[in-house]
N, C-alpha and C positions, 0 to 999 in steps of 0.2 A: 410534716417531715419526719416526726418521731416514729410514725407508723411504718414507714419504709425501712428505717434502720432496724427496728425491732424484728420485722418480718425477715430481713436479710440475716440477722443474727440467729433466728430460729433455723433457717436453711443451713447456715454454716454449722451450727451445733448438730443438726441431724446428719450432715455429711461427715462430720468428724466422728460421730458415733457409729459409722459404718452403715447407716441407713441410706439406701439409694433412692427410695421413693420420695416425692415431695412432701413437705410438712403439711399438716392439717391446716385448713383455713383458720384465720384468726377471728375470734368473736369480739365485736366492739360493743361496749356498753356505754352508759352515760359517763360523762367526764366526772371523775372524783377529785378530791383534794390532792391526793398523791398522783404524780404524773403517770406512773405505770399501773395504777390501780384499776383503770378502766379496761385493761386487756385481760382476757381469759384465754388460757392456752389449753388446747386439747392434748391428750396423751399422744406420745410418739407412736407412729404406726409400726406394726410388726414388720420385720425384715421380709423381703420378697423371697418366695420359694421358686426355684428354677427347676424346670422339667429336664429329664435326661435328653440328650441329643437324639434326634430321629436319625435312624440309619438311612443312608442314601441308597437308592436303588442303582444298580449298575446299568448304565446305558450303553447299548452296543453302538459303536460308531460305524456309520455307513461309509464304505470305501467307494470313492469315485471310480467308475469303470475307465474313465479317460486319464486317470492319474498315471504318470510315468515316473517310477522311482529313479530312473537314470536317463534323463533327457539328453538327446544328442541332435545337433543341427549344425549346418554350415551354410553361409550365404555370402554373397559379394555383389557389389555394383560399382559401376564406373561411368562418370558423366564427363564429356568433353564437348562443350558447345562453342564453336568458333565464332558464332554470331554475337553472343553476349560475353564470351571470355570466361564462362563458368567452367571450372574444372575441379572435380571432387571425386573421391572414391572411398569405399569402405569394404572391409571384409571382417567376418566374425565367425568363430567356431566355438561350440559348446560340447563338452563331454562330461555329463553329470553335473557336479558343482563347479567345474573349472571352465571359465569363459576367457578366451583370448581373442584379440582383434586389433585392428588399427583403422584409422581413417586419415584422409588428407584433404586439404582444400587450399585454394588460392586466397591469400589475404588481400586487403585493399591496397597495401603498400607494395604488392608485387611478389612478396615472399610466399613460400609454400609452408603451411603448418602441417606437421605430421605428428599424430598421436598414436602411440602403441600402448595398449592397456591389457591388463590381466586381472581377473577377479576369482578368488577362491574363498572357502569358508575360514581358512586359517589366517590369511593376510588381508582379506577384504579387497577393496578396489584400489589398484595402483596404476597410474598412468605416467608415461614419459612423453613430454612434449618437446619437440625440436622444430627449428625453423631453418629452411634452406632458401638460398636465393633462387628465384625463378629463372629457368633457362629461357631467356628471351632472345630470339634471333633478330639482330639489328641489321637492316639493309644498309649498305654503304651508298651514300648519295654523293655524286660528283657535282660540284657546283658549276653551273654553266655561266659564261660571262653575261653580265647584266648590261643592257643598253640603257643609258640614262635618257629620260625624256626631257624635252625642252621645258624651261621654267614656265610656270603658270602666269598668265597676265590677269590683272585685276582691274575692274572698272572703277571709275571715280565714285566716291561715296555719294549717296543720294541724300538730299536735304530732307530731314524728317519733319521739320517744323516749318510752317508757313510764317510769313511776316505777321507780327502782332496786329490785332485789330484794335483800332482806336474807338473808344466809347465816349459818348457825350455824358456829362454828369447828369444824374437823375434828379429831377426837381420834384419836391413833394409839396402838395397843396396844404395850406394851413387849415386846420379844422376848428370848428366852433366848439366851445366846451359843452359837454353834455350835462343836462340837469336831470335829477331824478325826483319823483314825487314820493312823499312818505306814504306808507300803506294806510288804508282807511282805518284800521284798527287803532292806530296810534294818534289819530286826529281827534281832539275833543272840542 
């Protein structure tokens, strides 16, 4: 244990002296009467010399031929499926770094969710979400008079269990006691 603490102290002393390189290895001799007499220390290494920084070469950046510094597009779609009830739409327009758009869809609870959004480099992405009740056309149903049917007639219950079966008591025959012979190994 003493060796670890001494080696740690040498590293701390070297670091406090401004030396960045690791300390020289310790030489271990025979154990002497004094506890620290068996260690021999090497001289501290010379400080490291640093070379001047290497000048970086200027690298020409290749420009992509397909790069558009001012992209522009506009698209929209609209889906109304009467079979499944799916109804959704979206439209979006981009002019450079400014993107504007909106989309809408029918929620499971019957409301329509409408999201209007805008994105630009100054304000980031901002969206406004609103819900509107779905315009559902309800057909008026006129109730026709209902004729009541005659009451149902029920049959008599069916007996599920037959009469109990009488059993005669079971007689057991008396048996004779069984005798066993001792193994031959135990007979003397």
